[in-house]
N, C-alpha and C positions, 0 to 999 in steps of 0.2 A: 504494500500500500504506500509506503514512504517513497519507494522508487517511482511509482506512478505519479505521486504528488510532485516529486522533485523534477521529473521530466515535464509534467504539465505546467509547472511554474515557469519554465523557460520557453514555452510555446506561446505563440500569439495568434490571434484570429486574423485571417487574411482579408476579411471584408474591409472595404474602404471606409465604412462608418466608424471603425474602432481605431483607425490610424490617424494620428495627429497630422496637421498640415505640414509640419517641419520634418516628417518622416522619422521622428524619434519614437522609440518604443517605450511605452510606460508599462512596467510589469503589473499584471493584475494581482490582486491580493490572493494569497494561497487559499484562504477560506472560500473565496468565491469559486475558485477552480475546483476545490474539493467537493463542492456541492454537486457539480456536474459529472464527477467521476463515479462510475459504477464499478463496484468491486466484483471481479470475475470469480466465479466458483472455482474451487481448486480442481485441477485436472485429475481425472481418474485414469490411471494407466492400467490397462488390462494386461494381465500376465499372459504370456503365450501358453497355449494349452500344452500340458505335459503329456506326452505320449508314453505309455508304458513300453519298456524295452521288450522286444520279443524274447520269449524263452528259448534258449538254445541249449540243447543237451549235447555235451561232448563226452564221448566215451574214450577214455585213454586206455591204451593197451600197453602194458609193460613190454619192454624188449625181451626177447627170449634169453634165458639164462646163458651167459657165455658169449652173447653176441656183442660185437663192438662196431662203432660207427667209423668205418674206414672208407677212404675213397675207392672207387671201383678199380679193379685190376685193368691194366692196359689191354688185356685180352678180354674184350667185352662179351665174347661168346661163352665165356666160362660160366658154368652153372653151379659148380661145386665151390664151396668156400675153401680158403687156404687152410692148411693144417693149423691147429691151435698154436703150436709153437712159433710158426711163421707170423701169424696174426699178432700174437703177444709181443714178439720182437718188434714188429712194425709200429705198434702203439708206443712202446717204450722208446724206441729209437726216434720216432717222430717228435715225441716230447723232449727228448734230449736235444735234437736239432733245433727245436723251437727256442729252448733256453740258451743254446750256444749262440743264437743270432740276436739275442736281446742286448740292449744298451745298458750298461751299468752307470746310470746317471748320478748316483750318489753312493755313499759308503754302505748304507743299509741294503740298497738294491744289489750292489756288488757282492755282498755276503750271501744274499738270497740266491743269486744266480750261480755263484760258485758252489754252494751246497746242492742246488738242484742239478747242476751239470754233473757233479761228482756222484750223486745218488742215481741219476738216470743213465749216464753214459758209461760208467764203469762196467767193463766186461762186454760191451756191445761189439767191439771189434772181433773178439773171439767167437761170439754167438753168430755174427754175420758170416764169418768164414765157415763155421760148422754147417749153418743152414744152406749155404751155397753148395757145399760138397754133398750134403745129404739129399738135396732136392735138385741136383744137376740134371736129372732126367725129366723134370717137370717144367715145361716151358713157361707156364703162368707164374710159378714161384720165381724162376730165374729172372723173368721179366720184371716182376714186382720188386725184387731185391737189387736190380741193376742200378737204380737211382741212389743207392746208399754209398757213401764214401767208405773205403776199406779201412782206413786208419785215422780215426778222429781222436783216439786216446793219446797216441804218440804225438800228434800235432798239437794237442792241448798242453802237453808237458813242456814243449820247447818254448 
């Protein structure tokens, strides 16, 4: 209400009968202007209708015992899984390679990475060599193990 009064006090009637001959503006008394102001009713803002969320039933199925989330073999036609010892090696070695590639941006991170690499990488060179010999006749295993470096433990010690 006060804002309307303040704005109305600065307004003038544009009709020629209220304008003095010298074109000067004489402000009208605020009380006279207030008589002509009609206070507007407060606006009612309608809330948007709330639509209930549709019910979605999600059935989660646990992964089969012993299954691991691995990238597919380069041999896409392969229908049988790798032997468990090969799959297990790949999971550990991939984790090892992940931590080997991380940046030790502070002292705490350096300790964490050193411990993780020691825990995950130790013995993988020998396991890789054993698996390559044991499954030399299985082209899918040979192909899957081809991407792993032979000697990461000796490279780490230097």
